[in-house]
C-alpha positions in Angstrom: -5.9 -5.4 -0.6 -6.2 -4.2 -4.1 -2.7 -3.9 -4.6 -2.4 -7.6 -3.1 -5.0 -8.7 -5.7 -3.2 -6.8 -8.5 0.4 -7.9 -7.6 -0.5 -11.3 -6.2 1.9 -10.7 -3.3 3.3 -7.9 -1.1 7.0 -7.4 0.1 6.3 -8.4 3.5 4.3 -11.8 2.7 6.7 -14.8 2.3 6.3 -18.3 1.3 5.4 -20.8 4.0 9.0 -22.2 4.6 10.4 -18.6 5.4 9.0 -17.2 8.8 9.7 -13.7 9.6 9.2 -12.2 13.0 6.8 -9.7 13.6 9.6 -7.0 13.9 10.8 -8.0 10.4 7.6 -7.6 8.9 7.0 -4.2 10.7 10.3 -3.2 9.3 9.7 -4.1 5.7 6.2 -2.4 5.8 7.9 0.9 7.1 10.7 0.5 4.8 8.8 -0.2 1.7 8.1 3.2 -0.2 4.5 3.9 -2.0 6.6 3.8 -5.4 8.1 0.5 -4.5 4.8 -1.0 -3.6 2.8 0.5 -6.6 5.7 -0.5 -9.0 4.0 -2.0 -12.0 0.4 -1.3 -11.5 -1.6 1.9 -12.4 -0.5 5.2 -10.9 -3.7 5.7 -9.6 -3.1 3.4 -6.7 -0.2 5.4 -5.8 -2.0 8.6 -6.1 -4.8 7.1 -3.6 -2.2 5.9 -1.0 -0.3 9.3 -1.3 -3.7 11.0 -0.8 -4.8 8.8 2.0 -1.6 9.4 3.9 -1.8 13.1 3.5 -4.9 13.3 5.5 -5.0 14.0 9.0 -7.0 11.7 11.4 -10.1 13.8 11.8 -10.1 15.2 8.2 -12.8 13.7 6.1 -11.8 12.5 2.7 -12.7 14.0 -0.8 -14.7 10.8 -1.9 -15.5 12.4 -5.2 -11.6 12.6 -5.8 -11.1 9.0 -4.6 -13.8 7.9 -6.9 -12.2 9.8 -9.8 -9.1 7.8 -9.3 -10.8 4.4 -9.4 
């Protein structure tokens, strides 16, 4: 959500006249790298995403680290 607010859009969001199928949207989300998604915004956002993706499902995040990023 923060990245959307900063950029004003996301790669898988299109204008009203262009409708993508659910599978096309999924493919775009899967194919979009963190570097591409966070291009042009502060590096802390990509660091947050990389850290979040590295966590296992049952692992508690380091909230102090996350706060330090923002």
